N, C-alpha and C positions, 0 to 999 in steps of 0.2 A: 504494500500500500504506500503510495507517495504521500508527501506532506499535505498536499492540497486535499486529498481524500480523507486523510487523518483529521485534518482541521475541520472540514465541512461535516463529515460524518459525526464528529464529536459534538458539534453544535446541534445537529439534528437529534442525536440521542438525548442530549440535555433538554432540548425543547420538548421532545416527545414526553419525557418524564414530568416536566414542570407544567405542561399544558395539555393534558390528555383530552382528546376529542373523540376518539373512537376505540372500541375494544380490540379491533384488528390491528396488529402491530404495523403491518405494511401501510395500511390506510392511514394510520396515525403518523407515520413517518412522512407520508405525502403531505398531510396537513401541517406537520411541523415545518416542511420546506416552504409552505406558503408564508408562515410567520417569518422564517429566516430570510426568504427572498425579499419580502416587503420591507423588513427592518434594514436590510442591506442598502436598499435604494433610498429610504427616507432618513437613515441615520437615527432611527428611533429605537427605544428599548423594546424587547420582545413583549414585555407585559403590556405596553401601550398598544402595540400592534394587535395583540390577542384581544384586548378589551374593546378596542374602538374601531379597528380598521378592517380586519378580516371579516368575511361574510360567514356567519355561523348559522347552521340549520336551526330554525325555530321549531320545526316539526320533528317527529320521530325520524331517525335515520332510515327506517324501513320505507318511508314514503319517497325516498330518493332525494337528490340534491335539488334545492329550489333557488339556487343562486344565479341561474342563467349563465353559468360558465364563468362568472366573475368572482375572483377570490378575495379582492379587497378594494376599498375605495376610501380615499382621504381627501377632504376639502381643506386646502391651504388658504386661510383667510389673510389676504395681504392688504386689507383695509379698503382700497379703492376697487379691487377686483379679487377674484378667487382663481386658484388653480385646482383642478380636479384630477387627482392621480387615480388611475384605474389599473388594477393589476390582474394578471393571470400568471400563475406559477405552476411549473410542471417538474416534478421530481423524476425527470426522465432524461436520457442522454441525447435524444433526437428531436429535431425540429420537424413539424409537420405543417404543410400548406393549409390543410383544412382547419386545423386548430387556430392558426394565426388569422386566417380569413374570417372564421366565425367570430372570434374575439373582436376583431375590428368592426365587423358589420353589426354585431349585437350591441356594442356600445353606441354606435351611430343610430341604430333603430330605436333603442330604449331611451337614450338621453337626448341626442341631438334632434331626432325627428319626432320623438314621442310616439313611436309606432310600436305597439305591443301585440299586434295581430299575430296569432300563432305562437306566441311566447307564453306558454301556460305554466312554466316552472321558474317564475321570477319573484315569488312572494317574499323571499328573504331580502330582496333588494328594495322593498317598499320604503323603509326609512330613508334610504339614500336617494331614491327617486323623488320622494317628498322634499328632501333637503334641496335637491337640484332645482325643483320647481319653485320652491320658496325663495331661493337666492335669485333666480331669474326674474321672478315677479317683483322683487325689490329693486330691479333695475341694475343689478351688478353683472358685469361680464364674467363668464366662466371659461377659462382656457382648459380644455381637456387634454390630458397627456396619458398615453397608453404605455404600459410597461409589461413586457413578456419576459419572465425570468425562468430559465430552465437549468437543470443540473447536468449539463453536458457542455461540449465545446463547439463554438461556431466553426472551427476548423478541426475536424476529426476524421482520420482515414477510415475508421470503422463506420462512420456515418457521413459518407461523402456528400450527401445532398444537403447537409447542414449549411455549408458555406454558401451554396447557391440560394437557399431559402433566406438565410440571414441577409445577404446582399439585396435580395428582392424586397424584403419587408422592412428592414431596419432603416428608418428615415427620421433623423432628429429634427429636420426642418418641418416635418409634418407631425412631430410629437408622437412618433411610434418608435419605441426603443426596445431592443432585445439585449438582455444581459445574460451571459453564460457563467459557468462555474469559475472560469479563469478570472473574469471581472470581479466576481464576489470574493474570490480568494485574495486577489491583489488588494482590494479595498479593505476588507475586514482584517486581514493580517496586519496592515499598516495602522488601522484604527486601534488595534489592541495595544500599541505602544503609546505610552503617555509621558514618560520621563525623558526630557531632552538633555542629552549630555552637552557639555560646554562646547561651543563653536567659536573659534577665533578665525577671523578672516581679514585680509588686507586688501583694500581697494587701491587702485592706481589711477588717480584722477589725471585726465589729459590736460596738458598745457594748452593755453589759448593759442590759436593760430591767427588771431585777429591782430595782435600787436606783438612784434618781436622784442619790444622793450620791457614788457611785463608778462610774466608767465600766466598769471590769473588762473591757475589751476583750481584753486579753492576759494569759495565764498563762505566765510565762517562768521558766526555771531552767536550771542547768547541772550536769553531773556530769563531773568530769575535764575533758577537752578538748571535750566534746560539749555544745552548747547546744540548748535546746528551746523551742518556742513552741506554745502551744495556743490555739485561737480558733474562732470561728464566723463563716462568711462566707455570702454569697448563693451558691446553687448555680450560678448563671450564671457566677461567677468561675472555677470549675473548667473550665467550657466555654470560657471566654475563654483560659485557660491552654492548653487543647488546641488552640484555633484559632491561638494564637501559635506553638506548637510546629510545627504544620503549615505555617504561613507561612514559618518559618525553615528547617525541616529537611525539608519536603516530605511528611511524614506524622507521625502521632502515635506511631509504634512506639517511637522512642527515649525518649519520655517514660515509657514503661512497660517499658523494657529490663530493669530490675532486678526487675520483678515476676515471680514464679515461675509465673504462670498466665496464660493467654490469655483473651480474652473468650469467655464460654460462651453468649452469646445470651440472649434473653428468652423463647424458646419452649420450649427443652428443659431449662433450668435453673430450678428452682422459685424459688430466692431472687431471681433477677433478674426473674422473672415477677411475683412479689409486689411487688417494688420498683417495677416499672413500673406496676402496678395502683394502688399507693398514690399515686404521683406524678400519676396521671391521675384522682384522686378528691378529694373534699373533705378527706381526711385528709392531703393533701400538706404542710400546715403542721406536721404532727407528725413530719415526716421526720427531723429531728435526734434525736428520741426513739427512732425505730424503726430507725435505721441506725447501724452502728458507726463511720461516718466514714471519713476518708481519711488515710493516713500518707504523708508525703513526706520524702525525704532530700535535702538540698541542700548544695552546696559552701560557701555563704555566706548568712548571715542578717544583715541590718542591723536591729537592734532600736532602735526610736525611744526617745529619752530622755523625750519627753513627747508629748502629743497635739498635732495641728495642726488648728486650726479645729474642735476638739472630737472629732477622729477620729484613729485610729492607722493608720499605713501600715507595711507590713512587706515591704521589698524582699528578694528571694532571687535566687540565681544557680544556674542549671542544676538545677532541681528534678527529682526522679525520684519518681514515684508507685510505692511499693513495696507498698502495700496499699490497695485501693480501686479497682482497675482495673474491676471489675464495676460499682461505683457510678458511677464517672466515665463509663463508656461508656453506661450506661443514661441518665444525665443528658444526655449529649451527643446521643444519638439523639433525645431529646425536644426538646432545644434546636434541633437542625437542622430539625425539622418544625414546631414551634410553641413558640418560646421564652416566649410569654406564659404557658404552663402552669407555668413555673418561677418565676413572679412570687411573691415572698414566701416562697419555699422556701429554707431554709438547710441547711448541712451543716457538721459538725464536722471540724476539721482539726488534725493534729499535724505539725509540721515540726521535723526534727532537722538540725542542721548538724554533719556528721561526714565525715571522710575515712578513718576506720579501718575496713578491710574486715571485721574480725571483728565489730565492733559493728553494722555495716550488715547483716551476715548474720543476727545474732541478732534484730535488729529485724524484718527481713523474715520470718524464720521465726515469731517470736512473734505477729506481726500477721496471719498467713495461716493460718487453721485451718479454713476452711469445706470445702475439698476436699483430697484427698491431695497431698502434696508429694513429688516424686521427687528423687533425688540427682544426676542428671546435670546439671541446671541449676545446682545448688548447688556443684558442683565446677568448673563451666566457667571461673570466674574465679580459681580457686586458682593460687598461684604455680607449683606443679609442672606444671600444665597449660599455663601460659603459656610456660614454658621448654621443655616437650615440643614445643609448636607450633614453636618456633624450631629445635629439633633436626630435626624432620621437614621443615621448610622447606628446610634445608640439604641434605636428602636428596632434595628434589624432590617432596615429598608434602604435600598440604594436609591438615593434622590438624584436623578440624572439631570444635569444642567447643560451639558454640552453634547454636540454631535459626536457619535462614535462611542460614547461611554457605555451605551447599552450592550455593546458587543464584548465587553470585557467579561471574562469568566467570573461568576459570583464566587466569593470565598465564603467561609462558614459564617461570617458576620451577616451576610445578606441572604435572606430567604425570599425577599420580594424586591421589585423595582417599581419606580413610578417616575414619570416625567415631571419636571418642575412645572411645566406649562399646565398640566392637569391639576396639580395641587393648588397653584395660584388661581386657576379658574374656579375651583370649588370653594376656595376661601372667599372669592368675590361673590359667589352665589349665597354663601351662608353668613359669615360674619359681616360682610359689607352689604348684605341683604339686597343684591341685585341679580337674582337668578336669570332673569330674562336677558340681561346684558351678557352674562357669562355664556348663555346658550347662543346668543345672536352673534357675538363678535369677540373671539379670543384676541384679535389684533387690538381692539379697544382696551381690553383688560390689561394686556402686556404694556400698552402705551401708558396707561395710568400708573402702573407699578414702576415702569422705567422713569417716568417723570417724578414719582414720589422718591425714588432712590437717588435722583440726580439734582433736583431743584430744592433749594433751601426754603422756598416759599410754598411748596406744595402742602396741602392740608394733611396728607398721609405721611409726611416726612418722618414723623416721630415713630412710625412703624418700620419703615424701610431704609433708615439711615445707616444701618449696619451696626447699631449699638447692641452690645451683648445683653443690655437690660430691656430691649424691646419685647413687647408682648406678642409680636408676630409669630415667633417660633412655635409656641404652644398652640396658637390659633391655626397655623398651617398644619401641624401634626393632627390636631382635632379634625380639621377639614378632611384630611386624608383618611382618618378613621371612619368618618361618616360615608365618604365616597366608597371606601373599601367594603363597608357593610352593605351598602346598596348593591354593589357589584356582586357580592357573594350570596345575596339573599333574594335573587330573582327566581329561584326554583323551589319547588316543594315536591314531595312524594305523594301521589294519589293512587290508591289501589296497587301499590307496588311499582308504579311507573313514575319516572321523573317527568314532571310537567313544568314548563316555564311559566312564571307569573304572567308573562306577556300574553300567554294564551287566555288568561282570565282578564287581565287588565292591559289592553293594548298600549295605553299611554306610557307604560314602563319602558317601552322601546325608545321613547323620546324625552322623558321627563327627569333625567338624572339630576339636573340642576335644581328643578323645583322640588324634587324629593329630598335633596340635601337641605334645601331651605326649610322644608316642612319639618324634617327631623330636628334641625337646629332650633326652630321655633317651639317645638314640642318639649325638648329636653331643657333648653335654656343655656345659661352662661356658667353653670357649674360644670367645669370641664372634666372633673373626675367621673361624672355620671356617664360619660361616653365610653367608659370601660365596663359598664354594667350591661350585659347582653340583653337582659329582660327589658330594660328601658329603651334600648335601641329597637328591639322587636316591636314594642308597643308603639313607638314613634313611627316606625316604618309602616306598620299596618294602618295606623290612623291617617298618615299622610297619603297612603295609597288610596284609601277609601274616599277621602275628601277630594283629592284631585280627580279621581274617577267620576265622582258626582258632578263636579264642575265641568268636566269635559262633556259629559252627557247632556248637561243643560245647554252648553254652547252648541253642541251638535244639533240639538232639537231646535234651538233658536235660528240657526243658519238654515236648517231644513225648511223651517216655516217660511223663510223668504227666498227659498230655492237657491241657496248657496252651499258650496262644499266646505266641509270642515277640514283644516290642515293641522295636524299635531305640531309640526315644526313651526308653522305660522303662529299658532296659539302660544307656544312656550317661548317664543322669541319676543313677545309683546308684554308690556307691564300688566295687561289685563289678567294674565294668569296669576300673578302675585296678588293683584287686587282682589280677584275672585276668592282666592284661597284665604286671604286675610279677613274678608267679610264673613266667609263661612266659619272661620275659627274665632271670630271676634278679636282679632289681633289689631292693636293700635301700634303703628310703627314709632320707634324711638325718635324724639325730636332732636336730640343731640347725640347722633351716632358716634361721632369722633371721640367724645368724652367716654362713651361706653367702651369703645375699642381699647382705649388706654387702660381701662380697669379690668378687662377680661384676661386673666392670667392663670 
């Protein structure tokens, strides 16, 4: 067995044990590959994929699959628009025309065209279809991206047709991507590494050719404790820096760790495509005029006092490329194939010596403006998140804040994983008492929390300022306990058979945020009570019944005026909380911020 098989099979065996979905071992391994494949693409923990992204059978396994051939769907809320990632994963070594064709056509029929004629086995997709319709009706654009992940190789002599099929269907420009086991292995094995060994590198700034009287190789200055150096270097030096990173740390991922964006490729991303075109043309010498250059933050710069042999050297320690990942990767791809093409090509570089997180964050934001920036990565290194990670660690939960963390093997301390985004969302639904916002827009939730952790004037600053005395840590842990209880208690045994609560109460497929809010309102602010199972059960049952009653009332009202009820639409509006509060006789707190300070 080669290392790739050892690595991937180990993950599948682990996932199969941790997330059993079928009594048949082979079938369960196939289902494990769905979790593994989707997690590989999205950089999400397995727990998150299992809980929220894969399509699970609501009905008995004996009735056959009702997922329409779709294994997972994830809506990426980017504020102004959404990306919809649709997955099909095959634990198989071969690619098949009919599978890829059907996958592509089914997604188009069900979502783009709204055509369900002849599609009788798609009941498990109902929540996702409803979500798609709800987003569309709210006027938001949805970019659909299809991912087909298989446990084989696109170039395999034993499956000669794989390469032809791959080349026929894989089309990043049309958002149809095929990933094989080699892609998974390369990505996940590099993600498993997280400690960066010390990297020392020396740049060789080019002297000015504008004036023979002044070298002008370096433009240096300082503001406060931050020192800066601006210069022009041969593009090959950036490639040499990448090669040194790989030789020391095994991959170039940690060189770009602080970059808020991953490589977007040269086929689907126009800017990279044009950059690559320029570098392969006679205009390559104009590159420093046509490119914004590269921004690097480093722990230490050694600025030379004078030239040496007519040249300036600039040693740096632990450089991080915070803007210029796209440029660096395009250059490096050319360098690997034919470095001669970079002969005489220069690139502009800005290097900042700083250890101040706030300044690093400002530089990173200010120099990255080409594509949308999300807030999840921006808060991943905030002090409150670091302390929350320790609190959850003591509770035996791996609190995942960064991409790739979910692929690291769990040690004995961690029997569960949860994405920070999930915990923060359910805190917003419970303690912050806005379940409809938590349901409607994770982008808004993360923006609020980012602002609270960054702005001195934000009203929630006292919670997210990173202080060890903040009450946010126990609140986040309690929010997780409520969410986890809801997730684990949607099933019951009737006449010896497992029956999901959603078969009795359909709203449970859509109402996690409102259910969390209901449980919180039932139990209250005595946080020790959330460790008493009987109280959680009573709160769960009470909330289930109240929400079900209000749903039925709203359904009847809409039916009376000949309108269709939408679960997602209902739970994304304040009306769901208003109806619940009226039914329970709840009067909302006038001074919520003061209450949040006292809940510890």
